N, C-alpha and C positions, 0 to 999 in steps of 0.2 A: 080305417083299418090299415091302411096304407102308412099312417103316420107309427104304428105297433112296430114295422119294419126299419124305421129310422135311425139315426144314430141318435142318441140322448142327449146328448153333447150341442147337436143342430139343433136351433131353435127356430122357427119360421123363415123367413126369406122366401125371395123368388126365384126362377130361373130366368134372368130378362134375356132379350134380345140383344143379340152380342153383334159388335161392329169395330171387334178388333182385328180382324183380318187383315183390315185397310192399311194397316201401320204398323203391326208385331213384324212383320218380316223385312221392313225396309230400316237398314242402320240407320243411326240417328244423324242427322244433318249437322255440321259442324262449320258449313260455310257461310250461314248469314252474312249479310256486307254489314259493316258497322253503323247503327245511326248515325246520323249527325246530332239529334240530342238525343239525351236521356233524362229520363223523369223518374226520380228516387224517392217514392215517401217515406217520412220519419215513422212511418206506423206500419210496417210489415210483420207485427207481430201481436200476441196475447201482453198485457201491461203495459207501462208508460212509454208512450214514445219517446225516441230518440230526441236527442237536444243538439241543433245542429253548431259546427265549431267552425265551420269554412265560412270565406264570406265571396260577396260577388265579385270578379275579378281573380280572384284567388287561382294559379294552377295546381291541378292536383293531378296525379298519378295512378294509374290502376291497381286497387288494391287498399287507396290511402284511405283511411277511417275519416267519412264526411259527416256523421252525426253519433255522438255518442249514448249510451244505454244510462237512462235515470231508475237506479234501483234495483231490486232484485228481481223482480218480473220485468224484464226489459230486454232490448237487444240492439246492438250497435247498426249502422249502416255505412258502406264503402262504396267507394267510386269502383263501376263497374269498366272504364275503361279512363284513360288519360285526356286532358283536356283541361278548360276553363269554366269557373262557374259561373253561369248565366243568368242566372237569381235563383229566389227562395223565394215561393209563392205557393197559392193553395190551388189547388190543380184536382182534377175530376178523378174520383177514386175508382178501381175496378171493384164497382159496389152497384145492386141494383138501381140505387138511388143516385149513383154519381155525384155524390155530395163532395165538396173540394176540403184537399184535405191537404197537410204541408207538405211542399215539396222541394225538392232542391233538384235544378235543373243544370245539366252536364252539357256544354258545346263541345262534344268531342274532335282532338286533333290529327285524329287518323293515324296516330301513329301506336295506339293502344301499346303503351311504356308502361312496366310495371315498377311497384314501390321496390327497392331494393328487401328482398327477403331474406329471412336467415333460416334453413330448417335444422331441426334437429337431426346428429348423427343415427339415433336409436331412438325413436318414436315410442317403440313399446317399452325402454325400460323407464320411460318418465314416471314420473310420481302421479300421482291419483289427481292431486290437486293441481299441479300442473298440467296434466291433459283437460282438464274440467275446465280451465281457466282458459287454455287453447281455444275451446270451443267456443267460450263466451265472448272472446274478444273478436275470434271471425265471425260472430252473429248468425250461429246456426242456432235453425228453429226447428220445429218438427215438419215436416215436407209433405205429410200424409195429407194437411187440411189444416190442420191445428192453431198450426205456429207456435207453438208454446215452445220457450227457449230451451235450447236443450241442453244447456251446462247447468239449470238448474235441476233438471231432470236427473241428470247423473249426479249431482248432490244428495239428491231425496234418495235415491238409491243406497248412495255408498253409506248416508247417515241411516236409513234403513233396515242395512245389512239385508239387501234384495239376495234373492237365492236365483234368480231366472230372471235374463235378457230375454223379452220376447220378440223377433223383427219381423212388424207384419207386412209381406211382401204379397197381399190380398188381390189390390188392384181389383175391386170388383165393379167399376162402375163399366156400363157396357163399351164406351167407344176407348177409355183410357188404357194405354199401352205404355208410357215412359219408364214406370218401374221394370217393365217387363225386357224392353230392350236394355235399361242401364245393368239387368242381371247380366242379362247374356252377352252384353258388349264389356262389362267392367266388374265382373265378379271377384277378382280376384282384391281390386280394390273395398269394394264393399266390406269383404270378409276381414281384411286388414283394419277398419273401419268399426267394426264389431268388437274385434279383440281388444281394440282400443276403447270403446264402449266399456267391456267386461273391467278391464282394466282400471278406468276412470270409475268403476261404482265399486269396483270388488267383490263382483259377483262372480259364482264360479261355474255358470251356462249360458248358453244362449239357445235358442230355437227359433228356426225361420219359418216360416209358414207362408205356403208360396201355393195359389190355388192350381187347380192340375189341367186347366187349361191352357198352361204356362210351361209344358212340357220341355222346349229349349233353355229356358232361364232354370229351372229346376234341374237340369243335367249340369249346368256350368256352375249353378250355386255348389252341386254334392261335391262336383270334382273340385271347386276351390278348398272345398272344407276335407275334402279328403287327409290332410294332415293334423287337423284339430279335433279331437275326438269329446272335446266340450264344446262345440257347436254342431247343432243337429240339424237338419234340412227336412223338413216333413211337408206332405203333398195334402192338401185341403180339399174337401168337394166344393166346385164352383156354385156356389150361391149367392146371391146378392141378397143381403149385405156384409158379406163374409169379413169386409174389408174394415170394417168396426170394431174398434179394437177391442170391446168386451165379448164380443160374437167370435173371434179369433181365439181368445184367451181361456175363455170356455170350453171351444172346440179343443184347443191343443192341452188343458192341462185339467178340466172337468172341472174347476172351480171358477166361482160367481163371484165377481165385484160386489159390493153392498151397492144398495141403491144410491145413499149418501156418501160412498165411501171412492178411496180409489185403489189402484192395481197395487200399491206400495204395501196396502193395507193386506194382502195375501202372499205377498214376497216376491211381487213380478214387477218390472217397467218395461213398458211397449215402447218402442219405436220404429220409425217407416225404414225401408229396404234405402232410400233415397238419403234420409239423412244418415244413415252409417255412413254413405259413399260422402257427405257434406263433410262427415268427422275425419274421414283418413285426409283429404283434401285440407282440412285446416288444422292436423294434426302435421301430418310428413310432409304436407308441402308448406305450411305457414299462409295459404290461403284463405282471403275470408270467402263468404257466403255471397259471389257476384254473380252466378249466373246459375240457370236450373232448367233441363229438359221438361220440353212440354209438348203433348199431342195435339196437333193440329188437325182436323178430321170434320166429318159432315158432309153431304150430300151438297153442299154449295163448294168443296173445296177441291181442286181439279187435283193439285198432291198434296195429298195428305200423306202425313210422315211426321215423327218425333225431330225435336229442331232443340238444340241446345243453345238458350236464349239469353243476353245478358237481361240481368236485369233493370229496370226502368225503359225498356223498350215499350213503344207503344205498340197495341195489340193490331192496329190496323197495320202495321207497317208487318209484322209476322204473317198475319192473312196474304198481304200482299207476297212475299215471301212464297208461300203456298199456293198462288195461283185460286185465290178465291173470286168466289162470281159475285161482285156484290150485289148484283141484280138478283140475284136467287137468295140473296140470304132472308129467313123471315125472324129468324132469332139467333141471337147471338151470346152464348153463355159461355162463363169460367168453369172451370171444372167437369163435372160429366153431367149426364143427364137426368139425372137421379137425385142429387143434391146440388148442384151448381147451381149459379147465379146467373140469373138471364141480365143482360147487361144493354143499357139503352144506346150508347155508343162504343166504336172502338177505338176512339181516338184517347184510352187510358193505359197505365202502364204495366207490364208484367211484373208480377209480384213474387214474393217468396212461396207466395199461398197457391199460386196459378200453378196446377200441373195439367191443365188442357184448356185448349178453346174451338169451340165446335162452331161453327157456323150452319145453321140447317134450312132448310129450305122448308116452303109449305107441307111437302109429303111427309116431311117428317115429324110433324107438329100437329097434324091433323086431329083434332080433339071431340071425340063423336058426342053423342048426342045424351044428356043425364036423365037418367030413369028412376025411379022411386027405391027404395034399399028395398030388397026381398027377403033380408034378415039371412040369407044362409050363412055367414060367419063365416067367409072366404078369408076378409080381413084380419079375423081374429089368429087363423093357422097361420098367415103369411108374417103377423106380428113379430118380429126378433125378439123385441122387448117381454113378450108376452103383456101388452095391455088389450084392452076392449076398442077396437077405435070405433065401432057402428056406437058405441055408449056414448063415448066420450062427444063426437061427431054431434050426438042430439042433445046433449047437453048445450053443446058450444051453440049449435042454431036456435037453443031457447034460451040464449043467453045467462045461462049458466056457471059460470066460469068456474066457480069454488067446486062446483060439483063435478066438474071436469079435472080439475086439480085431485080430486081425490080419489079419482080413476086412474090417475098416472100422465096427467097429460106434462107434468114435469121431465119426464122417463124419455118421454117420445124424443127422438131422435131423428125425425123428420125424413127417415129414407123413401116413402114413398111407397114401400111395397106394397101398403095395404090399397093405395089409389091405383097402384100397378095389377090389382088382381082382381077388382072389383068388378063384378058383369052388370054391376049398373052405371058403370063409370064416375061413380061419385068422386069429384076430387078430395077424398078424406086430408089429405096431409094440407090443403089449403086450409081447412079449418084449421088446424091444429099449430101453423104457423099464423093465423089472424088471430087465435085466443093466446098463443106466445106476446106476440106483438101487444095484443090489449093489454094481459095481465104486465108487460114491461111497461107500457104505458102509465096504469094503475100503481105501478112501484114507483114510478116516476113522479106520480102526480103527490103519491102521497110520501114522498122523500120531498119535494118541495112545501107541502103542507109541513111538515116537520120541521123542515125547515125553516120557513116563514114563522111558525108558533115559536121555535129555537130562537131566532132573531127579534122574536115581540118580546119574548119572555126578555132577551140580554138585554134589549131597548129598555124596557121598564125597569129591570134591575138596575143599569146606568143611571137612568132617569133617578131612581131613588136613590142613588149612591149620591149623584149629583145633588140634589133635595138637603142629603143629609149632611153633604159637605160644605153646600150653601148655607144652612143653618149653624153648622157648626163653624164656619168664617162668619156669620153674623154674630153667635153670640163671643166670637174671638175679637170681634170689633167691638161689639158693645163694653164687653169686658174691658178691654184696651181703653175706650172711650172713658167707662166709669174712674179708671185706676189715673189716668192723666187728671179727669176731674178732681181728682181725689188729692192726687200731689199737686194741681194747680191749688185747690182749697186750702193745702197745706202750707206749701209755699206763701201763698195769701196771709196768715195766718201767723206763720213765722214772721211775715213781712212787717203785719201791724203790730205784733208784739216788739219787733227791733224797731220800730219807729215810736212806740210808746215809752220803750226805754229810754231812745235815745231824748225825748222828750223829757222824761223824768232826770234825765241825766240834766238837759240843758237847763231846766226849771230850778234843779238843787245850785246848776252853778250859778245863776241869775241871784240866787236868793243870797249865797256865800257873798258876792260881789257886792251887792247890796249893802251886808252886814259890815264888810270892811270898811266900808264907806263912812259908814255912820260912827 
């Protein structure tokens, strides 16, 4: 019955217990000590990894290009501070597996000396193509978590004649406040970034969606946009996962992206609010993306706050700066508690995708006992995608992954809303992540089988080609031998004929001589 009174544009979601108050009222810390070493992975974005162009022992300046992008879907990486290239090696990645990834190590010199920067006189008058080029050269990617190269989205927006730029400032994860603080403190710069995005895409208007639990950020953004009628700042309900781009778009526009489509298909491009700020820095200041604001929180952190951190700083150093009690840390998470990644170690670098570091204690992660499903369908009501989590989990438990796919498994965003509201404490999202991993494994095996089959087919074709070439060569050799034999036989015959002719001449001469003597 209550669902009848809800906004029809708002589907599913949960009111997760918030822990934003610990950090939302504290200014962004800018005084974190410069690390002695910085570890910069070359893969911090969707697409191909960047290719290093620096060598060990080389002196670099802050902002200098370290690795160039490969192809269209890629992004370069830059030096977060000045120093010397200490190594290019495989170093643990900020991922649950902590598998090593190619990483450039800078031994900082303490000078933090910038590469000379040339800034445009009037950034807002630059051609759209030049704005996109500056954003791409600065290595700007989506800072909401997707880390898709922003220049590519700007280009797509211009080519698809986008009508609306949607700035996602939902920040729905319970602990995270980095976007909130960014809007409170740097609203004017964000708005300039939005105007540059509009010019880069050729879009006429922008809408900024901010959850209504951020009144100070909403006020700051509204005041910064008063002179720009084509930028609309709107409050949206506080409900997780409002920060999901499709949920935000559905609420603000009333339109929905097709299951296999993109936002550009309905005339919209979505960017994160922190990305807009990075665009401002890239175009107006000619500064690459080498820092980001990170929320450091959790009950094991004595000084929870938002910190502007150099990309490549080890998370362990960030935690030390915020006075974490290592003896109380039961789980370390990069991102938020709902969709973030649990990390096995803290000696991994902060990357462009890192918007939060949570050090949670045992009391934060207490897991209640799992009970049988009571078929209450609460998970169905909570699903923002409109799926049937209980039915999908049932198929997955029976190892019927194809049936789960038919029910929409590939559309699941792993937001965890279903697990959060389940009265039986069933970890539904774990089933979906497991199934997605199994499907990926199957795809890899199928791909490997197809590749093996292709290699075998290629080998068979190659061997057949070699056989035909050998046969042709053998025929050529035989024909050449036969030709030589015929030539030799003909030469022999000619020699014999010549010899016979010579003998005939000799006999005739002898006979003539005898006749003369007589």
